[in-house]
C-alpha positions in Angstrom: 0.1 0.0 0.0 2.8 2.4 0.9 4.5 1.6 -2.4 1.3 2.4 -4.3 0.9 5.8 -2.6 4.5 6.6 -3.2 4.1 5.8 -6.9 1.0 7.9 -7.1 2.8 10.8 -5.5 5.8 10.4 -7.7 3.6 10.3 -10.9 1.5 13.3 -9.7 4.7 15.2 -9.1 6.1 14.4 -12.4 2.8 15.4 -14.1 2.7 18.7 -12.2 6.3 19.5 -13.2 5.7 18.7 -16.8 2.3 20.6 -16.8 4.0 23.8 -15.7 3.7 26.2 -18.6 6.9 27.4 -20.2 7.6 31.1 -20.0 10.0 31.1 -23.1 8.9 33.7 -25.6 6.6 35.6 -23.2 6.8 39.4 -23.1 5.4 41.5 -20.3 5.2 45.3 -20.6 4.0 48.5 -18.9 4.3 51.9 -20.6 4.9 53.7 -17.3 5.3 51.6 -14.1 5.4 54.7 -11.9 2.0 56.0 -13.2 -0.1 54.8 -10.3 2.5 55.9 -7.9 2.7 59.3 -9.5 -1.0 59.8 -9.4 -1.0 58.9 -5.7 1.8 61.3 -5.0 0.1 64.1 -6.9 -3.0 63.4 -4.9 -0.9 63.5 -1.7 0.6 66.8 -2.7 -2.8 68.3 -3.1 -3.8 67.0 0.3 -0.6 68.0 2.0 -0.5 71.5 0.5 -2.4 73.0 3.5 -0.1 71.2 5.9 3.0 72.5 4.0 1.6 76.0 4.1 1.1 75.9 7.9 4.6 74.5 8.3 6.1 77.1 6.2 4.3 79.9 8.2 5.3 78.4 11.5 9.0 78.2 10.3 9.0 81.8 9.0 7.4 83.0 12.3 10.1 81.1 14.3 12.8 82.6 12.1 11.4 86.2 12.6 10.5 85.7 16.3 7.0 87.1 15.8 3.6 86.4 14.1 3.5 87.2 10.4 1.3 89.9 9.0 -1.5 89.0 6.5 0.7 90.1 3.6 3.7 88.0 4.8 1.4 84.9 5.2 0.0 85.4 1.7 3.6 85.5 0.4 4.6 82.4 2.2 1.4 80.6 1.0 2.1 81.7 -2.6 5.7 80.4 -2.5 4.5 77.0 -1.0 1.8 76.7 -3.7 4.4 77.4 -6.4 6.8 74.8 -4.9 4.0 72.1 -4.8 3.1 72.9 -8.4 6.8 72.6 -9.4 7.0 69.2 -7.6 3.9 68.0 -9.4 5.4 69.0 -12.8 8.6 67.2 -12.0 6.7 64.0 -10.9 4.6 64.1 -14.0 7.6 64.7 -16.2 9.3 61.4 -15.7 8.1 58.2 -17.5 9.5 54.7 -17.0 8.7 51.9 -19.4 9.5 48.3 -18.5 9.6 45.1 -20.5 10.4 41.6 -19.3 11.2 39.1 -22.0 11.8 35.4 -21.3 14.5 34.3 -23.8 15.0 30.7 -22.7 13.8 28.5 -19.9 16.6 29.9 -17.7 17.4 33.4 -19.1 15.3 36.6 -19.2 15.9 40.1 -20.1 14.6 43.2 -18.2 14.5 46.4 -20.1 13.8 49.8 -18.5 13.6 53.0 -20.5 13.1 56.4 -18.8 11.9 59.5 -20.6 11.9 62.9 -19.2 9.4 65.5 -20.5 11.6 68.6 -20.9 8.6 70.9 -21.0 7.4 69.7 -17.7 10.7 70.3 -16.1 10.9 73.8 -17.6 7.5 74.5 -16.1 8.8 73.4 -12.8 11.6 75.9 -13.1 14.5 73.5 -13.6 17.4 75.2 -15.2 18.7 74.3 -18.7 22.0 72.9 -17.3 20.2 70.7 -14.8 17.8 69.3 -17.5 20.7 68.5 -19.7 22.5 66.7 -16.8 19.4 64.7 -16.1 19.0 63.7 -19.7 22.7 62.8 -19.9 22.5 60.6 -16.8 19.4 58.8 -18.1 21.1 58.2 -21.5 24.1 56.7 -19.8 22.2 54.5 -17.5 22.0 50.8 -18.6 18.7 50.0 -20.2 18.9 46.2 -20.5 19.8 43.6 -18.0 20.1 39.9 -18.6 19.1 37.7 -15.7 18.9 34.0 -14.9 15.7 32.8 -13.4 14.0 29.8 -11.9 10.3 29.3 -11.4 8.9 28.0 -8.1 5.1 27.8 -8.3 3.9 31.3 -9.1 7.3 32.9 -8.1 10.0 33.7 -10.5 13.2 34.2 -8.8 15.8 36.0 -10.9 19.3 37.1 -10.4 21.9 39.0 -12.4 24.8 37.4 -10.4 25.0 39.9 -7.7 21.4 40.9 -6.8 18.3 38.6 -6.5 14.8 39.6 -7.2 11.4 37.9 -7.0 8.5 38.4 -9.4 5.1 36.9 -9.0 3.1 35.6 -12.0 -0.7 35.7 -11.9 -2.5 32.3 -12.0 -3.8 33.0 -15.5 -0.3 34.1 -16.7 -1.5 37.6 -17.9 0.4 39.7 -15.3 3.8 39.8 -13.8 4.1 41.6 -10.4 7.2 42.9 -8.7 8.5 45.6 -6.3 10.9 48.4 -7.1 14.4 47.6 -6.1 15.0 51.1 -4.6 11.7 51.3 -2.8 10.3 48.0 -1.5 6.9 49.7 -0.8 6.3 50.5 -4.5 5.1 47.7 -6.6 4.5 47.4 -10.3 2.4 45.2 -12.7 3.4 44.2 -16.1 0.8 42.9 -18.7 1.5 40.1 -21.0 1.8 41.3 -24.6 3.1 38.1 -26.3 
């Protein structure tokens, strides 16, 4: 009886392993992985603008050692609003496209392309020199990274040899989920295109 159960488990395991769908040739893409995060931050800026005004007024009053006049308060509020609008323009001015391509059953390629909207940065008051430096830094940043991966259930564990990342594939295989390397709180979702 034990031998029969062991044989059934062995056959079921082999069947499950062979039934796992290959990822080779699949492509997952998102035109701007930061879009949801950006929209949330812009919403937060709108909500926090009143708090920022109150903090700026308190800071200015502490600096001057007295309560601000109505004109001084209006000036501080105006500067705070301008700063919030500039931050919003900067946030909206950066776009990050991501593509994950599964080349073989062990190798994948992650491609990230950043674009900066120069007009948005101009509106934010970023100088010409700083805009050019930013564009140069983006142009010099690597855009493609080859990685080795293994699949464990719905997890895809990938490594470039130094760092390791874990992606999650949806049960229907249509989506690939991950977290930003620089900020573990920020997640992204790529949609299968091929």
